[in-house]
C-alpha positions in Angstrom: 0.0 0.0 0.0 1.3 3.4 -1.0 2.2 6.0 1.7 -0.4 8.7 2.0 0.8 12.3 1.7 -0.5 15.8 2.5 1.2 18.9 1.2 1.0 22.4 2.6 2.5 25.6 1.2 1.1 29.2 1.1 2.7 29.8 -2.4 0.1 28.5 -4.9 2.6 27.8 -7.7 4.9 25.8 -5.4 2.0 23.9 -3.9 0.6 23.0 -7.4 4.0 22.2 -8.8 4.9 19.8 -6.0 1.4 18.2 -6.0 1.5 17.7 -9.8 5.0 16.3 -9.7 4.2 13.8 -7.0 1.0 12.7 -8.8 2.9 12.2 -12.0 5.3 10.0 -10.1 2.3 8.0 -8.8 2.5 9.1 -5.2 -0.7 9.0 -3.1 -1.3 12.8 -2.5 -4.6 12.8 -0.5 -4.9 16.5 0.3 -3.3 19.9 0.1 -3.5 23.1 2.2 -2.6 26.8 1.7 -2.0 27.6 5.3 -0.9 26.0 8.5 -4.2 25.8 10.3 -5.8 23.9 7.4 -2.7 21.6 7.2 -3.0 20.7 10.9 -6.7 20.0 10.5 -6.0 17.7 7.6 -3.3 15.8 9.5 -5.7 15.2 12.4 -8.5 14.2 10.1 -6.5 11.9 7.7 -3.5 10.8 9.7 -1.3 10.7 6.6 2.0 8.8 6.6 3.8 11.9 5.5 3.1 15.6 5.8 5.2 17.9 3.5 5.0 21.4 5.1 6.3 24.8 4.1 8.3 26.1 7.1 6.7 29.6 6.9 2.9 29.7 6.5 0.1 31.9 7.8 -1.6 30.7 11.0 0.8 27.9 11.9 4.3 27.4 10.6 5.7 23.9 9.7 7.7 23.9 12.9 4.6 24.8 15.0 2.6 22.0 13.3 5.4 19.6 14.2 5.2 20.7 17.8 1.5 20.2 17.9 1.7 16.8 16.3 4.3 15.8 19.0 2.1 17.1 21.8 -1.0 15.3 20.5 0.8 12.0 19.7 0.1 12.2 16.0 2.2 9.8 14.0 2.5 11.5 10.6 6.1 12.0 9.6 6.9 15.6 9.0 9.0 16.9 6.1 9.8 20.6 6.1 10.5 22.5 2.9 12.2 25.8 3.1 14.6 28.3 1.5 16.3 28.8 4.8 19.7 27.2 5.6 19.6 27.8 9.4 21.4 25.8 12.1 18.9 26.8 14.8 16.0 25.5 12.7 17.9 22.4 11.8 18.5 21.7 15.5 14.8 22.4 16.4 13.7 20.1 13.6 15.8 17.3 15.0 14.4 17.9 18.5 10.9 17.6 17.1 11.7 14.3 15.3 11.1 16.0 11.9 11.9 13.3 9.3 12.9 15.6 6.4 14.4 19.0 5.7 14.4 19.8 2.0 15.6 23.1 0.5 13.0 24.5 -1.9 15.5 25.2 -4.7 16.2 21.5 -4.8 12.7 20.3 -3.9 11.8 18.6 -7.2 15.2 16.9 -7.4 15.2 15.7 -3.8 11.7 15.1 -2.8 11.5 11.6 -4.2 14.7 10.6 -2.3 13.3 12.2 0.8 10.0 10.4 0.6 11.6 7.0 0.0 14.0 7.6 2.9 11.1 8.6 5.2 9.1 5.6 4.2 12.1 3.4 5.1 12.1 5.2 8.5 15.3 7.1 7.8 15.5 10.9 8.3 16.5 12.9 5.2 18.2 16.2 5.3 19.1 18.1 2.1 22.8 17.5 1.3 23.3 21.2 0.5 22.0 22.1 4.0 24.4 19.6 5.7 27.3 21.0 3.6 26.4 24.5 4.6 26.1 23.6 8.3 29.5 21.8 8.2 31.1 25.0 6.9 29.5 26.9 9.8 30.8 24.5 12.5 34.3 25.2 13.7 36.6 22.2 13.8 37.7 20.5 17.1 40.3 22.6 18.9 39.7 25.6 16.7 38.6 27.8 19.7 42.1 27.4 21.2 43.7 29.2 18.3 44.6 32.9 18.5 43.5 35.4 15.9 47.0 35.4 14.4 47.0 31.6 14.1 43.6 31.6 12.4 44.8 34.2 9.9 47.8 32.0 9.1 45.6 29.0 8.6 43.4 31.0 6.2 46.5 31.9 4.2 47.8 28.3 4.3 44.6 27.2 2.6 45.4 29.7 -0.2 48.7 27.8 -0.6 50.9 30.7 0.6 54.5 29.9 1.6 55.8 30.9 5.1 57.7 33.8 3.4 54.5 35.1 1.7 52.5 34.7 5.0 55.2 36.6 6.8 55.0 39.5 4.3 51.2 39.6 4.5 51.1 39.4 8.3 54.2 41.7 8.9 56.2 39.1 10.8 59.3 37.0 10.2 59.4 33.6 8.5 60.7 32.2 11.9 57.6 33.7 13.7 55.3 32.1 11.0 56.9 28.7 11.6 56.5 29.1 15.4 52.8 29.9 14.8 52.4 26.8 12.6 54.1 24.7 15.3 51.6 26.0 17.9 48.7 25.4 15.6 49.7 21.8 15.0 50.0 21.3 18.8 46.6 22.8 19.6 44.9 20.9 16.9 46.7 17.7 17.7 48.1 17.3 14.2 51.3 15.4 13.4 54.5 17.3 12.8 54.7 16.5 9.0 54.9 19.7 6.9 51.8 18.9 4.9 49.5 18.3 7.9 48.5 21.9 8.3 47.7 22.3 4.6 45.6 19.2 4.6 43.7 20.4 7.7 43.2 23.8 6.2 41.9 22.3 2.9 39.4 20.1 4.7 37.9 23.1 6.6 38.5 25.7 3.9 34.8 26.6 3.6 34.7 27.6 7.2 38.1 29.4 7.2 37.5 31.4 4.1 33.9 32.2 5.0 34.5 33.3 8.6 38.0 34.7 8.4 
């Protein structure tokens, strides 16, 4: 038996586009809603397997609907669709046992994978969201670094030599090497010359975005 699905979005074109797409793929869309209050009423009335909800809707948001479902013991699995890449929302979604978080710009590409994952009882979070959140999260030990050391790491990821870093930061090559040694110690990296560059490359999104 196919999973039953309800969709709610206050943007008529997005609502119709998502509904038409899922019907074309032979999914069992049983109802749609243009605002949160109607969506919650439909969830209570039909107890769908999956409720795909816009995160921002009049009357009740997708998050508020998830909270109400949890309070009332409703078992529909909630999938949030949104344009927002937000760590606070992501954490709140996990707290509320929300099963899916799909970014709207990728919705038609990802929604089938999301639904299949949810049907298999596996949470689905948009890969682009996870990539964004990883770039926002500082690596272990990063908070031990000084401002000067972070600046040097950001220059290392740009493949600058110790001499070039010294010229940019107005310090001697010897001072740069001492900073690099301190960074390796604080981040618990091995003493090989390439260890800092490999670390910097791994976290370059965070380094270049935040420093």
